[in-house]
C-alpha positions as a Markdown table, in Angstrom:
| # | Residue | x | y | z |
|---|---|---|---|---|
| 1 | Met | -141.8 | 7.5 | 5.6 |
| 2 | Ile | -139.0 | 8.0 | 8.4 |
| 3 | Asp | -141.0 | 6.0 | 10.7 |
| 4 | Glu | -141.2 | 3.3 | 8.2 |
| 5 | Ile | -137.5 | 3.3 | 8.0 |
| 6 | Leu | -136.9 | 3.2 | 11.5 |
| 7 | Leu | -139.3 | 0.3 | 12.1 |
| 8 | Glu | -137.6 | -1.6 | 9.2 |
| 9 | Val | -134.2 | -0.9 | 10.8 |
| 10 | Glu | -135.1 | -2.2 | 14.3 |
| 11 | Asp | -136.9 | -5.3 | 12.6 |
| 12 | Lys | -133.7 | -6.2 | 11.0 |
| 13 | Met | -131.5 | -5.4 | 13.7 |
| 14 | Thr | -133.8 | -7.8 | 15.9 |
| 15 | Lys | -133.3 | -10.7 | 13.3 |
| 16 | Ala | -129.7 | -10.3 | 13.4 |
| 17 | Ile | -129.5 | -10.8 | 16.9 |
| 18 | Asp | -132.0 | -13.7 | 16.5 |
| 19 | Val | -129.6 | -15.3 | 13.9 |
| 20 | Met | -126.6 | -14.9 | 16.2 |
| 21 | Glu | -128.7 | -16.6 | 19.3 |
| 22 | Asn | -129.6 | -19.6 | 17.1 |
| 23 | Arg | -125.9 | -19.8 | 15.9 |
| 24 | Phe | -124.8 | -19.6 | 19.7 |
| 25 | Leu | -127.1 | -22.7 | 20.2 |
| 26 | Asn | -124.6 | -24.9 | 17.9 |
| 27 | Val | -121.6 | -23.8 | 20.1 |
| 28 | Arg | -121.8 | -26.3 | 22.8 |
| 29 | Ala | -120.9 | -25.8 | 26.6 |
| 30 | Gly | -120.3 | -29.6 | 27.4 |
| 31 | Arg | -124.0 | -29.9 | 28.6 |
| 32 | Ala | -126.6 | -31.6 | 26.6 |
| 33 | Asn | -128.9 | -29.5 | 24.7 |
| 34 | Pro | -131.6 | -30.9 | 22.3 |
| 35 | Arg | -131.4 | -27.9 | 20.0 |
| 36 | Ile | -128.1 | -29.0 | 18.5 |
| 37 | Leu | -130.5 | -31.6 | 16.8 |
| 38 | Asp | -132.5 | -28.9 | 15.3 |
| 39 | Lys | -130.8 | -29.1 | 11.8 |
| 40 | Val | -130.7 | -33.0 | 11.7 |
| 41 | Met | -133.0 | -34.0 | 8.8 |
| 42 | Pro | -133.2 | -38.0 | 8.5 |
| 43 | Glu | -134.4 | -39.6 | 5.3 |
| 44 | Tyr | -137.8 | -40.8 | 6.1 |
| 45 | Tyr | -139.4 | -42.9 | 3.2 |
| 46 | Gly | -137.3 | -40.8 | 1.0 |
| 47 | Val | -138.0 | -37.4 | 2.3 |
| 48 | Pro | -136.0 | -35.4 | 4.5 |
| 49 | Thr | -137.8 | -34.9 | 7.7 |
| 50 | Pro | -136.9 | -32.9 | 11.0 |
| 51 | Leu | -135.8 | -35.1 | 13.8 |
| 52 | Val | -138.4 | -33.6 | 16.1 |
| 53 | Gln | -141.1 | -35.0 | 13.8 |
| 54 | Leu | -139.8 | -38.5 | 13.9 |
| 55 | Ala | -138.8 | -38.9 | 17.5 |
| 56 | Thr | -139.0 | -37.8 | 21.3 |
| 57 | Ile | -135.9 | -36.1 | 22.1 |
| 58 | Ser | -135.0 | -36.0 | 26.0 |
| 59 | Val | -132.1 | -35.2 | 28.2 |
| 60 | Pro | -132.0 | -37.6 | 31.2 |
| 61 | Glu | -128.6 | -36.6 | 32.5 |
| 62 | Ala | -126.5 | -33.5 | 32.1 |
| 63 | Arg | -124.3 | -34.9 | 29.2 |
| 64 | Lys | -126.8 | -37.4 | 27.5 |
| 65 | Ile | -129.4 | -36.8 | 24.9 |
| 66 | Val | -131.7 | -39.8 | 24.2 |
| 67 | Ile | -133.7 | -39.9 | 21.0 |
| 68 | Lys | -136.5 | -42.4 | 21.0 |
| 69 | Pro | -138.3 | -42.9 | 17.4 |
| 70 | Phe | -141.7 | -43.3 | 16.8 |
| 71 | Asp | -140.9 | -45.9 | 14.4 |
| 72 | Arg | -138.1 | -48.2 | 15.2 |
| 73 | Asn | -137.3 | -48.7 | 11.4 |
| 74 | Ser | -136.0 | -45.0 | 11.2 |
| 75 | Ile | -133.3 | -45.9 | 13.8 |
| 76 | Gly | -130.7 | -46.3 | 11.0 |
| 77 | Ala | -131.6 | -43.2 | 9.1 |
| 78 | Ile | -131.4 | -41.1 | 12.4 |
| 79 | Glu | -127.8 | -42.5 | 12.9 |
| 80 | Lys | -126.9 | -41.6 | 9.8 |
| 81 | Ala | -128.3 | -38.1 | 9.6 |
| 82 | Ile | -126.3 | -37.2 | 13.1 |
| 83 | Phe | -123.3 | -38.6 | 11.3 |
| 84 | Glu | -123.8 | -36.3 | 8.3 |
| 85 | Ala | -124.8 | -33.2 | 10.2 |
| 86 | Asp | -121.1 | -33.3 | 11.5 |
| 87 | Leu | -122.1 | -32.5 | 15.3 |
| 88 | Gly | -118.9 | -34.1 | 16.5 |
| 89 | Leu | -121.1 | -36.8 | 18.4 |
| 90 | Thr | -121.1 | -40.2 | 18.0 |
| 91 | Pro | -124.6 | -42.0 | 18.3 |
| 92 | Asn | -125.4 | -45.3 | 20.0 |
| 93 | Asn | -128.2 | -47.3 | 19.3 |
| 94 | Asn | -129.9 | -50.2 | 21.5 |
| 95 | Gly | -132.4 | -51.2 | 19.0 |
| 96 | Glu | -135.1 | -48.9 | 20.4 |
| 97 | Thr | -133.4 | -45.6 | 21.3 |
| 98 | Val | -130.4 | -43.4 | 20.1 |
| 99 | Met | -128.0 | -42.1 | 22.6 |
| 100 | Leu | -125.6 | -39.1 | 22.2 |
| 101 | Val | -123.0 | -38.8 | 25.1 |
| 102 | Ile | -121.7 | -35.1 | 25.2 |
| 103 | Pro | -118.0 | -35.4 | 25.9 |
| 104 | Glu | -116.2 | -33.3 | 28.7 |
| 105 | Leu | -115.0 | -30.1 | 27.5 |
| 106 | Thr | -111.1 | -29.6 | 27.9 |
| 107 | Glu | -109.8 | -26.1 | 28.7 |
| 108 | Glu | -108.4 | -25.7 | 25.1 |
| 109 | Arg | -111.6 | -26.9 | 23.5 |
| 110 | Arg | -113.6 | -24.3 | 25.8 |
| 111 | Arg | -111.2 | -21.5 | 24.5 |
| 112 | Glu | -111.8 | -22.7 | 20.9 |
| 113 | Tyr | -115.6 | -22.5 | 21.6 |
| 114 | Val | -115.2 | -18.9 | 23.0 |
| 115 | Lys | -113.4 | -17.9 | 20.1 |
| 116 | Glu | -116.1 | -19.3 | 17.8 |
| 117 | Ala | -118.5 | -17.5 | 19.9 |
| 118 | Lys | -116.7 | -14.3 | 19.4 |
| 119 | Thr | -116.6 | -14.7 | 15.4 |
| 120 | Ile | -120.5 | -15.3 | 15.8 |
| 121 | Ala | -120.9 | -12.0 | 17.7 |
| 122 | Glu | -118.6 | -9.8 | 15.2 |
| 123 | Glu | -120.6 | -11.3 | 12.3 |
| 124 | Ala | -123.8 | -10.0 | 14.0 |
| 125 | Lys | -122.1 | -6.5 | 14.5 |
| 126 | Val | -121.1 | -6.5 | 10.7 |
| 127 | Ala | -124.8 | -7.3 | 9.9 |
| 128 | Leu | -126.0 | -4.4 | 12.2 |
| 129 | Arg | -123.5 | -2.0 | 10.5 |
| 130 | Asn | -124.7 | -3.2 | 7.1 |
| 131 | Val | -128.4 | -2.4 | 8.1 |
| 132 | Arg | -127.3 | 1.1 | 9.5 |
| 133 | Gln | -125.7 | 1.7 | 6.2 |
| 134 | Asp | -128.5 | 0.8 | 4.3 |
| 135 | Ala | -130.7 | 2.8 | 6.3 |
| 136 | Asn | -128.6 | 6.0 | 6.1 |
| 137 | Asn | -128.3 | 5.6 | 2.2 |
| 138 | Ser | -132.1 | 5.4 | 2.2 |
| 139 | Ile | -132.5 | 8.4 | 4.5 |
| 140 | Lys | -130.0 | 10.4 | 2.3 |
| 141 | Lys | -131.9 | 9.6 | -0.8 |
| 142 | Met | -135.0 | 11.2 | 0.5 |
| 143 | Glu | -135.8 | 14.4 | -1.3 |
| 144 | Glu | -139.0 | 15.4 | 0.7 |
| 145 | Ile | -137.1 | 15.8 | 4.0 |
| 146 | Thr | -135.0 | 18.7 | 5.3 |
| 147 | Glu | -131.1 | 18.1 | 6.1 |
| 148 | Asp | -131.9 | 18.7 | 9.7 |
| 149 | Glu | -134.7 | 16.1 | 9.6 |
| 150 | Ser | -132.1 | 13.6 | 7.7 |
| 151 | Lys | -129.3 | 14.3 | 10.5 |
| 152 | Arg | -132.0 | 13.6 | 13.3 |
| 153 | Thr | -133.1 | 10.4 | 11.6 |
| 154 | Gln | -129.5 | 9.3 | 11.1 |
| 155 | Asp | -128.7 | 9.9 | 14.7 |
| 156 | Lys | -131.7 | 7.5 | 15.6 |
| 157 | Val | -130.4 | 4.9 | 13.5 |
| 158 | Gln | -127.1 | 5.3 | 15.2 |
| 159 | Asp | -128.8 | 5.2 | 18.7 |
| 160 | Leu | -130.6 | 2.0 | 17.6 |
| 161 | Ile | -127.4 | 0.4 | 16.5 |
| 162 | Asn | -125.6 | 1.4 | 19.6 |
| 163 | Lys | -128.4 | -0.4 | 21.6 |
| 164 | Tyr | -128.2 | -3.6 | 19.6 |
| 165 | Asn | -124.4 | -3.7 | 19.8 |
| 166 | Lys | -124.9 | -3.5 | 23.6 |
| 167 | Ile | -127.1 | -6.5 | 23.3 |
| 168 | Val | -124.7 | -8.4 | 21.1 |
| 169 | Asp | -121.8 | -7.6 | 23.7 |
| 170 | Glu | -124.2 | -8.9 | 26.5 |
| 171 | Lys | -125.2 | -12.2 | 25.0 |
| 172 | Leu | -121.7 | -12.8 | 24.1 |
| 173 | Lys | -120.5 | -12.4 | 27.6 |
| 174 | Ala | -123.3 | -14.7 | 28.8 |
| 175 | Lys | -122.0 | -17.1 | 26.2 |
| 176 | Glu | -118.5 | -16.9 | 27.2 |
| 177 | Asp | -119.2 | -17.3 | 31.0 |
| 178 | Glu | -121.3 | -20.3 | 30.0 |
| 179 | Leu | -118.7 | -21.8 | 28.1 |
| 180 | Met | -115.9 | -21.3 | 30.6 |
| 181 | Ser | -118.0 | -22.4 | 33.7 |
| 182 | Ile | -117.0 | -26.0 | 34.7 |
């Protein structure tokens, strides 16, 4: 029973880290990253469809993303979806492809992105603390274990949260370095 709780805690903490990493992908660093288009869902024959299923996405230059639709008739829907996704990018089309040019970041904009990254990291730490709280409550409610076992298990949960908080800090530091490098 205790092992199940610890496995569940570790699983939830890993998921919290994954969520943080996915949210970090939306914080741009002035370089083209096709992952910023993951949430773009153009209407294709009346059905919202992931962009990767409608087009080839490539990065020919450091600050340019090129989207080449499989069906030229979907270019308008792709442009509209990019506008609606509120990525802060203006799509340009030449009849065959849609291009997104990533603007150069100013020092002020970089600092805003670092603040956003710190907020995301703090939310991940809050999620980790919530997982710890739930686990500790479950452990305290267990009647079949001794008080010493309960304390040892809570210490193991604390060790896990320390480990995952360190991972959050490391990933935040890496993202800050990426954002502040010119």
